[in-house]
C-alpha positions, 0 to 999 in steps of 0.5 A: 510557521513562516511569511510569505513576501507578496510579489510586484503584481498587486493585483494578486493576493500574498500566498496564504500562510499555514501552520501545517501542511495538512491544515494548508492542503486542505484550505488550498483544496477548499477554497481554491480547487473544489469550486473549479470541481463543482462548477464543471461536475468533475465529482460526477466524472472522476472522483468524489470531493475530498474531505477533512479525513483524506488529507488527516489519515495515515498512510494506507497500502492497497493490496490488488492481486488474484486469488490464491496469491497470498494477499491476506497471508502477507498482512499477517506476516506484516503484523505477526497476528490474526486480524478479525474477519481474515481467512486463508485458503487455496480458492478464493477467500475474500471476497471483501474489501477489509480495512485493516486498521488500528483500533483499541479493542479488535472488531469488525466495523461494517461498511454502512457504518465506516461510510457515516464515520467522519473520522474514517477516510471512506465517507465518499464511497458510500457511493457506490452503494449497498452492492459494495457496501456489504462487501466493505469491512473494517477489521479494527486491532490494536497493534505496533504496525497500525499505529503507523499505516492502514492496510487495504485487503481487496477480493481476489481477482479470478483467472481462467476458467473461474473468471470466464464463468464469473464474468458471465454471470456477473453480466447476467446479473449486472448492467452497468458501464462495461467494466469488472464488476463484482456482487453488483458493484464497479469493482475497477471504479472502487480500485481506482477510489482507492489508488487516489488516496492510497500510499502505496499499491502493491501488486502480487503475483504467485511465482509458482502459477504466474497467469495474469488474467484479463481481467487482472490486465483491466484492474492494473490499467485501470490504476493508470496515472498512479504508476509511481505509488505501484510495487511488485511483490512475486510472492512464494518464490520459495515454491521454484528452484532458481533457474524457473524462477529466472523464467518466472521473472522475466515472463513477469516483466515481460507481461508489465510491460504491455500493461504499465506503460511508464518509462522506468520498470516497475520495482519488483521484490521477490519472496515468500511472505509468510512464516513457514520453513522456505520449501526451496532455500536456495534463494535465501540470501536474494529473499533476504535482501528483497524483503529488507528492500521492501520493508524500507520502502513501506517504512518510509511512507509515514516519513514521506505522507505529506509529499504524496498528499501535496502530488495527488493534489497536484494531479487532482488539479491537473485533471480537474482544469482539463476536464474544465476544458472539455465540458466548457468545449462541448458546451460551446458546440451544443446548438441553442435550439434544434438538434441537440440530440444529434450534436450530442452524439456527434460530439462524444463521437469526435471527443478525440478530435477535442481532445487534440484541440484542447491540447494544442490550444493550451499546451496540455501533456496528452497524459493529463487527458481522462481515458477516452473511452471511459470519457465518452461512456460517462458523457451518454448519460449527461445533459449537456444543456447543464454544462457550464461555459468557461469561467476564467477566474476559477481556472486562474484561481488554480494556476495560482494555487499551482504556480505560488501556493502549493510552491511554497507548502513544499517549503513547509513540507521540508520544515516539517521532515526536518523539525520532526522525528523520523516516522518509521513503521515499527513492530510485527515483522519489522521488528524481526529485520531491525537489529541482530544478524537478520536485519539490515541494521546489524553490526557485531559487539562484545560481551562478557560470558555468562555462567550455566544455569539449569532451566525450562530448556536444560533437558535439551541443552546438551544437544544445543551445546555440541552444536555451540562449541562448533561455531567457534565461540570466543569467551563463550560467546558466538558471533551473529555470522557464526549463529545465523549460519546455524539458524538459517538451517531451520528454513524459517523466513528472516522475520522469524528468526529475527524476532527468534534472536531478539527474544535469545539475545537476552543482554542485547549485545549482538552475540549469543552465549550457550545460554542464548543459543539454547533458548534460540533453538528451543524457540526455533524448535516451538516455531517448527512446531507449529506454535506462536511466538511470545512478543516477549519472552515469558519469565520461565523461559529466562536463564536462573543466571539472567533472571533478577533477584528478588529484593 
């Protein structure tokens, strides 16, 4: 906690004093920004009001992509376990929004129950109606990854002929704004709602069949103003040769350049995010480096969550100010008695000119204005007579918040970062890439050799020993680098091999003796036969020489 000194201007109040960033964001929003939003009907045009849960919830990742790009498999890959309600297949399987979150017991909470839970940040989704809520669920399960982040899985966006037929059916069944509609609700609007609240938006593409449909392009455009949160994953990259992968990567970057209007190129990660052997392992080192970069980015989300929420509040305040200028300008132009309908049509048609005038008068960046076509559509159903004129005091309060309170809250963000322990995402696939030769934290170690002993792996140990002694063991152990060269021949991805390394390196010295090497190969065999790996090494797999002697 710290105090803020007053300024020479006695008319201005001293900035607020807050104990935490979360408390400060909630207080500033409710007392300084929300009154402006309410007065100018901001929530009817842009985004519902924020609630405490929006400021308190853990970081969220939104996965968006066409069908069969591997969104659900990607979540399973991170968690290293199935989650309730998941379905995986070559055809569209996820037709719902699924919020995958931490819970004491596995289960599925339906959408209508979710939007009445004050502890979850989904209450305002109630505005999208039953058509959406019937396709929205929360999958809860105990998982170490979900202790730090939540993941939102989205319906696969159709492409090609499927897209055309689907759109025709939906347009016949749904009469609303001309936007992407899935089963009677505004799909793009729901994505916008999530985009405003999540910490990371991951767009998934299939390297094997890159086809950015018109529908997907429209969805990406709907995420405008959130490009800073966007990352791109070119998935299933092990299914094509290096030369073809380069062409696909180039085509993806060219296509994204036309859709995402940012001065900087969106970061694209190339890999194959599932726990099966790589079909074409030629680019293994590239996939390894890309996966580590992506995992670092995800692991940084809890640490940067407060800063992200602060940034989002600033963006929201800027949009609310522009909205206030637009509404008050329209109100000012309306006649008091006659010709109101004709004037309304005229004002909507000339909204672009009104934007330009506001931009010049108030020195506002063009990027801060809402989409012109969308705003014109929304204004059609509004009663301009109920709009409010300019109220300088509300705008001054928001300006004061942006210029004084936010600046001081930024100091508190930095204080929290230095005082709190470093928060990163742990468990699941992240565990296999933390330490050992398959992770970015690997460092060579040394240790004593241990005598041979007989155990469940013994029947195959002579075969594994032959390989072991070709790897130049020193003092009875092989280095992680040498062991890695042999283990990658399995073509299993690094997260799986990393987990096997963690289980096999029983004494955690960064080296493998002959028993540990045999155990590692046994676990590889188990995985290749289609079985799941244990989270902890069971007793019957421990070499007898490493079992504790009963007292």
